[in-house]
N, C-alpha and C positions, 0 to 999 in steps of 0.2 A: 384052858389054853390062854397064854399070854398073847395079846395082839400087838403087832409091831406098831410103833408110833410113826416112823418114817418108812415109806414104801416106794419101791422103784420098778420101772420097767424101761425096756429098751426100745429104740425106734430108729428108723432108717430115714435120712432126709431125702425126699424124692423130688425129681425133676420139676413136676408141675408146681411145687411149692417154693421154687427158687427164683431169684432175680437174674438179670443178664450177667452178673459177676459170679453166678453159681453160689451164692449165699442164700440161706434161707430168707425169705420174704418176712419183713418185720411183722405183718399181721399173721403170718402162718405160725410163728412162734406160739401164739395164743392158742391156735387150733391143736397144735402138737401137745402143748402142755395140758389143756383142758381134757383133750381125748385120753391122755395118759392117766391123768386123775380118775376119770370115769372108769377106765380099765382096772385101775388099782384098787378102788373102793369095792369093786364087784369081786375082784380075786381075793384080796386080803381081809375084807370085812363082810363079804356075802351081802353086799348092799346094791341091789340093782335098781338104780334110780328110774329106769324105764319101766320095769315092772311095778314099781310103786305108783308111777304116774298112771299106768294103765288099770291097776287093780284098786287103787286108793284115792286117785285123784290128787296126789300130793307129789311135789318134787321141789327142786331148787332153781332158781333162776340167778343169772350173774347180776350182781348189783354194781360192782365196780372191779377194774383190773388196773394194777399198776405194774409196768414191767421195765426192767433195766436191761438193755442189751451190752453185754461185756466183751463178748468174743463171738465172731460169726460161726455159725453152724453151716457146714459146707455140703454140697450135693454128694449124696450117696454115703455121707459119713453116718456111722452108727453112734447115737447119742444115748445117754442114760438120763432119764427124767425121774426125779424123785420129789416126793411132797409129803407134807404133814399138815395136820389141822394145828393151827397156832392159838386160835381161841374161838369160843363160841358163845352165843347167847340164846336166848329163848326161841328166836326165829332167825338167827343168822349163823353162818359159818366163815371163818377167815382162815384161808389156806395159803401157805407158801409153796410154790412149785419152782424147782430149780432144774435147768438143763445143763448137763456136763458132757464132756467128751466121753468116750466108751469107758475109760478106766477111772473117770471122776477125779482127773488130775487138772482139769481145766473148766472153769465155770463159764458157761456161755450166756446164760440169761437167768434172772430171777424175777419171779411175778408174785404179787399178792393179789388174790382174788377173795372178794366177799360175795357169798352166796345167800340169797333170801329164801328162806322155806316159804313155799307158796301152795296154796290150795287151788288148783286148776278149775275145780267145779264152781267154786265161789268166786274165783278171780281176785284173791286177796292174799295178803301176808298171813302166815299161818305158824302156830306154835309147834315146836317139836314134841314128839310123843315122849312119855317117860322112857321107853325103849331106846329111842334115839339118844336122848340125853345120857342114858347109861353108857351107850357105845361111846359118845363123844368124851365123856369123863374118862373112859379107859384108853383113848387113843390121843387125846390132846397132848401136845408138845410145844409149850410156848417158847418163843424166843426172847431174849433179853432186851433187844432194842425196841423202843416205843414207836418209831416211825420208820416208813419204808426207806427214806433217805439215810437214816442211821444204819439200817440193816445192809444197804448196799455198801456203805463204807466198811462195814464189818468184813465184807468179802473182797475188797480192793486191797492189793499188796500196799503196805506202808512204805513210803519213800524214805530213805535213810540220808 
């Protein structure tokens, strides 16, 4: 079975996550995007990070986030959140997560997250297993831009 490289889920913007202007609060974008990625890797790759933490004492922790807010997500709006693994190493994952309007015609936000593989029992950085490396090799989908700033320019409409 061929695994999808770009995976997506839908979400509805909720009242408690919005500011007084009925826009999704800046910090809440990160929660929606990380939650979507967690759901996606379980659904599409059968990778339950919470089960791994409980049974093997390994998981990933967020090392960095870079986010660009391009258009507001609005109260009760249905959004589409897609993501892809853009590169990986022995003990890190680099993921791009994008939030769109429901039919993916308007990009609302782009985030790059770095996840560090971590041994919870030993409290230190941990190398990915051969099985995980094989999974990552099958799903990695690099982007051509070398920096987050270049990537954001890729999505912005060019002025004529």
